[in-house]
C-alpha positions in Angstrom: -18.3 -9.4 -17.3 -20.7 -6.4 -17.2 -19.4 -3.3 -15.3 -22.4 -3.4 -13.0 -21.4 -7.0 -12.1 -17.9 -5.8 -11.1 -19.4 -3.3 -8.7 -22.0 -5.7 -7.3 -19.8 -8.7 -6.8 -16.2 -7.4 -6.5 -16.4 -4.2 -4.4 -13.7 -4.2 -1.7 -14.5 -0.8 -0.2 -17.6 1.5 -0.4 -18.4 4.7 1.5 -20.6 7.8 1.5 -19.0 11.0 0.4 -20.1 14.6 -0.2 -21.9 16.7 2.3 -22.9 13.8 4.5 -19.3 12.8 5.0 -18.1 16.4 5.4 -20.6 17.0 8.2 -22.4 19.6 6.0 -25.6 17.6 5.1 -29.0 19.2 5.3 -32.5 17.7 4.7 -32.1 18.2 1.0 -28.6 16.7 0.6 -28.0 13.9 -1.8 -26.2 10.7 -0.8 -23.1 10.3 -2.9 -21.6 6.8 -2.8 -18.1 6.0 -3.9 -16.4 2.6 -4.0 -13.4 0.5 -5.1 -13.8 -2.8 -6.9 -11.1 -5.4 -7.7 -11.4 -6.8 -11.2 -10.5 -10.5 -11.2 -6.9 -10.8 -12.5 -7.8 -13.1 -15.4 -9.9 -10.4 -16.9 -6.7 -8.5 -17.7 -5.6 -11.5 -19.9 -8.2 -10.7 -22.5 -7.9 -8.1 -25.3 -10.8 -6.2 -23.8 -9.6 -5.0 -20.4 -11.9 -4.3 -17.5 -13.0 -0.7 -17.0 -11.0 1.7 -14.8 -14.2 3.1 -13.4 -17.9 2.5 -13.4 -20.7 5.0 -12.9 -23.7 3.4 -11.2 -25.5 1.2 -11.0 -27.2 3.2 -8.2 -28.0 6.9 -8.3 -25.0 9.1 -7.3 -22.8 6.1 -7.3 -19.2 5.9 -8.8 -16.5 3.3 -8.4 -12.9 2.9 -9.4 -10.9 -0.3 -10.2 -8.4 -0.8 -7.4 -5.3 -0.1 -9.5 -6.7 3.1 -11.0 -7.8 4.2 -7.5 -4.2 3.6 -6.2 -2.7 5.5 -9.1 -4.8 8.5 -8.4 -4.2 8.4 -4.7 -0.5 8.3 -5.2 -0.8 11.4 -7.3 -2.5 13.1 -4.4 -5.9 13.5 -6.1 -8.1 15.3 -3.5 -11.3 13.4 -4.3 -9.6 10.0 -4.0 -7.7 10.8 -0.8 -10.8 12.1 0.8 -12.7 9.0 -0.3 -10.1 6.9 1.7 -10.9 8.9 4.8 -14.7 8.9 4.8 -16.2 8.4 8.2 -19.2 6.7 6.6 -18.0 3.3 5.4 -20.7 1.0 4.0 -18.8 -2.0 2.9 -15.3 -3.4 3.6 -13.8 -6.8 2.9 -10.2 -8.0 3.8 -8.7 -6.3 0.7 -10.6 -3.1 1.6 -9.2 -3.2 5.2 -5.7 -3.5 3.9 -6.3 -0.6 1.5 -7.5 1.6 4.4 -4.4 0.5 6.4 -2.3 2.1 3.7 -3.9 5.5 3.9 -0.8 7.1 5.3 1.3 5.6 2.4 -0.6 7.8 0.0 -0.1 11.1 1.9 2.7 13.4 1.0 3.6 17.0 0.3 2.2 16.4 -3.2 -1.2 17.1 -1.6 -0.2 20.8 -1.4 0.0 21.0 -5.2 -3.0 18.9 -6.0 -5.3 20.5 -3.5 -4.1 24.0 -4.4 -4.6 23.4 -8.2 -8.0 22.0 -7.6 -8.9 25.0 -5.4 -7.6 27.5 -7.9 -9.8 25.9 -10.6 -12.8 26.1 -8.4 -12.0 29.8 -7.6 -11.8 30.7 -11.2 -15.3 29.2 -11.7 -16.6 31.3 -8.8 -15.0 34.5 -10.1 -16.6 33.8 -13.5 -20.0 33.5 -11.9 -19.5 36.8 -10.0 -18.6 38.6 -13.3 -21.5 37.1 -15.1 -24.3 37.3 -12.5 -22.9 39.5 -9.8 -22.9 36.7 -7.2 -21.1 33.4 -6.8 -22.7 30.0 -6.5 -22.8 29.9 -2.8 -22.8 26.1 -2.4 -19.6 25.9 -4.4 -18.0 28.7 -2.3 -18.8 26.7 0.8 -17.1 23.6 -0.5 -14.1 25.6 -1.7 -13.6 26.9 1.8 -14.0 23.4 3.2 -11.3 22.1 0.8 -8.9 24.9 1.8 -9.4 24.0 5.5 -8.8 20.4 4.7 -5.6 21.1 2.9 -4.3 23.4 5.6 -5.0 21.0 8.4 -3.5 18.1 6.4 -0.3 20.0 6.0 -0.3 21.0 9.6 -0.9 17.6 11.2 0.0 15.1 8.5 -3.5 13.6 9.0 -6.5 14.0 6.6 -9.8 14.7 8.4 -12.8 15.6 6.2 -15.5 16.3 8.8 -15.7 20.1 9.3 -16.6 19.8 13.0 -17.3 23.1 14.6 -17.0 24.9 11.2 -20.3 23.5 10.1 -22.5 26.5 11.0 -20.1 29.2 9.6 -19.8 27.2 6.3 -23.6 26.6 6.0 -24.0 30.4 6.5 -21.9 30.8 3.4 -24.0 28.3 1.5 -27.2 30.3 2.5 -25.6 33.5 1.1 -25.5 35.1 4.5 -21.8 36.0 4.3 -20.9 38.9 1.9 -18.7 37.8 -1.0 -16.0 40.2 0.2 -16.0 38.3 3.5 -15.7 35.0 1.7 -12.8 36.2 -0.4 -11.0 37.4 2.7 -11.6 34.0 4.4 -10.2 32.2 1.3 -7.1 34.4 1.3 -6.5 33.8 5.0 -6.8 30.0 4.5 -4.5 30.2 1.5 -1.8 32.0 3.5 -2.2 29.6 6.4 -1.8 26.7 4.0 1.5 28.1 2.7 2.9 28.5 6.2 1.8 25.0 7.1 3.8 23.6 4.1 7.0 25.0 5.6 6.7 22.8 8.7 4.6 19.9 7.5 5.3 16.5 8.9 4.3 14.9 5.5 7.0 13.1 3.6 8.1 14.6 0.2 6.7 11.6 -1.7 4.1 8.9 -1.1 5.3 5.3 -0.3 5.1 3.8 -3.8 6.8 0.6 -2.7 4.2 -0.3 0.0 1.3 0.4 -2.4 3.0 -1.6 -5.3 3.5 -4.6 -3.0 -0.1 -4.5 -1.9 -1.3 -4.3 -5.5 1.0 -7.2 -6.6 -0.2 -9.5 -3.8 -3.9 -8.7 -4.4 -3.5 -9.4 -8.2 -1.6 -12.6 -7.5 -4.1 -13.9 -5.0 -6.9 -13.1 -7.5 -5.2 -15.0 -10.3 -4.9 -18.1 -8.1 -8.6 -18.2 -7.3 -10.1 -21.0 -9.5 -13.5 -19.3 -9.8 -12.0 -16.1 -11.2 -10.0 -18.1 -13.8 -12.9 -20.2 -14.8 -15.1 -17.1 -15.2 -12.7 -15.7 -17.8 -12.3 -19.0 -19.7 -16.0 -19.3 -19.9 -16.2 -15.8 -21.2 -13.7 -16.5 -23.9 -15.4 -19.7 -25.0 -18.7 -17.9 -25.2 -17.1 -15.2 -27.3 -15.7 -17.6 -29.8 -14.0 -21.0 -30.1 -10.4 -21.4 -28.9 -8.0 -22.2 -31.7 -5.4 -24.9 -31.0 -2.2 -25.9 -32.7 
């Protein structure tokens, strides 16, 4: 089965991410699409396993296989967690609905470490740009501030909200280079300190709910295996690839 076919025929959840989901879109913003597909269980019975992710087939489109997506979400990967909370959902089937119903199962205090590590990596890139050219990449500075706000508010409330709301204009001012770098640095430092204080009183559990997610994944894989069409699809693929030896 071609990767594009997995995305086209087996997507369970698809959404728009990036600036449009964050409430920071302008007339020139791209439309970044992200999705989750469920590879039919019989595909895993072959030597050649289905891909863990697929880039495309559309422009700015990227999808993960369900199991890989859940693994990353349980680790607290910021991009994956935010994908689960996009306000711009474009496709959703029954499996996708159950995945979204598990959003709280993926959230834990691990997010503090993962969001912070990601933010530090982005900050190092910004600092390198300042040293090299005398100025940061302002769009990246804006998104780093947004990420820090998201992490702080997640730890404060236990809920992940990715739309920046009334912070849209201040953040777009950063993107346009209207805020001095020293002011941006001070803003980042303040958000970092607020995030550390939020961690001390966060309502988030220490660990994600692995058991709930594992049960969901098991049931989805089992149901897929029991579907006759999915089984026949793999058998036909094996036959096309070579004769089946018996005895």
